[in-house]
ZATORSE-63931 format. One record per residue: z, x, y of N, C-alpha, C in turn. Coordinates in steps of 0.02 Angstrom, whole numbers, plus 32768, in hexadecimal, padded with zeros to 4 digits. Atoms other than C-alpha are relative to their C-alpha. Layout:
BEGIN
ZXYZXYZXY ...
***
This chain:
BEGIN
7FD280097FC7DBE08B2905E6801C8044801B 7FE67FBF7FE5DC188BB9065A80487FF08012 7FBE80057FF4DCD48BCE065A801C803C8028 7FE37FC97FDBDD3E8C3306D08022802F7FCB 7FE67FCC8030DD7C8CD506778044801C801A 7FC07FE27FF0DE358D0906798000803F7FD0 800B7FC28028DE118DBD0639803F80287FFC 7FC67FD28007DE948E3205F77FED80458017 80147FC07FEADE2C8EC2063A8022800E8044 7FD87FE97FC4DE848F2606C57FE77FE0803C 800F801E7FB7DE888ECD076D802380268036 7FE27FD47FD0DEA48F4007FC7FE17FEA8045 801680137FC0DE908F2B08B57FC780308017 80357FD17FEDDDE68F8208C47FBF7FD28007 803F80277FF4DD328F5108F47FE27FF47FB8 801E80178042DCC98EFC086A7FDA803A7FDD 80297FCE8020DC578F930850802B80377FDF 7FCE7FCF801DDCE8900B083680227FE67FC2 7FDD80238035DD3E8F9007C47FCE7FFF7FC5 803480018037DC9B8F7B075B7FFB80457FDE 800F7FBD801CDC849037074B804280187FD7 7FBE7FEE8027DD3F9051071380097FD87FC2 7FF38029803BDD3C8FC206967FC17FEE7FDB 8043800D801FDC848FCC065A80017FF57FB9 800280058047DCA68FE905A480247FC07FEB 7FE1803B8011DD228F5705987FD67FC08012 802B80377FECDCA98EE505F87FCA7FF97FCD 803780048033DC188F120581801A7FE27FBD 7FE6801A8040DC878EF104E8800D7FB88004 7FF180457FFCDCBC8E4905297FC97FD88018 8031802A7FE4DC298E08058B7FBA80157FF4 80437FE48008DB948E6505437FCC7FCB7FF4 8034802F8007DAF28E0A055380037FC58033 7FF980387FCEDB328D9605DD7FFE80198049 7FFA7FF07FB7DB388D91069C80477FF68009 7FB680057FE8DBDF8DAA06F17FFF7FFC804B 7FF27FFF7FB6DC228D87079E804280218009 7FC97FD97FEFDC9D8E0607E080157FFA8048 7FE880097FBEDD098DE608738032803F8013 7FD57FCC7FEEDD638E7308D3804B7FEE7FF2 7FBA800A800EDE158E830893800D7FCB7FCC 7FF0802F8034DE038E00080C7FDB800D7FBD 80207FF58040DD8D8E45078A7FCC7FCC7FF1 803180328017DD168DD20726801F7FBD800C 7FE880477FF5DD2C8D2007637FD87FCC7FDD 802C80298022DC988CCF070B7FD080297FD3 80337FE38029DC228CF9067F7FD27FCA7FE2 802E802F8021DB878CA206347FBA801E7FFB 80427FE9800ADAD28CA7060E7FD57FEF8038 802780137FC6DA938C5906B18017801C8042 7FE87FE87FC3DA9F8CC0074D80017FCD803C 800580317FCDDA708C2807BA803E7FD37FFE 7FC4802A8003DB018BC2077B803B802A8011 7FC97FD47FECDB748C54078E80088005804E 7FFF7FFD7FB8DB418C650841801D7FBE8022 7FE6803D7FE5DB628BB10866804E7FF87FF7 7FB68004800CDC0F8BB8081480238032802F 7FDC7FCC7FD6DC3C8C5808747FFF7FE4804A 800380187FBBDC088C09091C80387FC98006 7FCF80367FF6DC778B7008FA8045801A7FFA 7FBB7FE9800DDD0E8BCC08B6801780388033 7FED7FCB7FD0DD0B8C66092A7FCF8000803B 8031800B7FCBDCB08C2A09C77FF9803F802E 80037FC97FCCDCDD8CC60A387FEE80437FDD 80097FC08023DCC48D4909AF7FBC80157FFA 80437FE2800CDC348DBE0991800480147FB3 7FFC7FED8048DC2B8DB908D17FC780347FEA 80377FD78026DBCF8E3908637FEF7FDE7FC6 8020801D8039DB5B8DEE07EC7FE2803A7FD1 801D7FC58027DB278E5F07567FF67FE47FBD 800F800C8045DAD48E4B06B2802180387FD6 7FDC7FD1802CDB3E8EA0062C7FD480117FC8 802E7FF1803FDAD98F0105AA802A7FF37FBF 7FE180098041DAFB8EDA04F6801A80457FE5 7FEC7FBC801FDB5E8F67049A7FCF801F7FD8 80307FDC8027DAD48F8704247FCA801F802D 80327FDE7FD3DA5F8FAD04B6801D80458019 7FE67FC17FEBDAD6903404F0800280307FCA 7FFA7FCF803DDAE8907A04417FB8801C7FF8 80437FE58002DA27908F043C7FF680328037 80097FCF7FC6DA2A90E504E4802780427FF1 7FD87FC3800DDAAD915E04A87FDE802B7FC6 801E7FE08038DA53918504067FC080278016 80437FEA7FEDD9A891A10458800280408028 7FF87FC97FD2D9E3921804DF7FC580268007 
***
């Protein structure tokens, strides 16, 4: 089941891409391996393993918004990328 997320990660009035860039490490640590939906000014509003279900939920809950859907890499994937350089 996909549940709305009330995240403790910083929530600022900024667009979703900027928010993700500024909070990337926290998002990876909390949502690694999942898909997330980010809404401007709200941060992560949903997370789960099915992007189609997330899209349906986002349309219903935030009908006028343009959400950002992103697959969050697992922390171990980033660790390998840093080591390999």
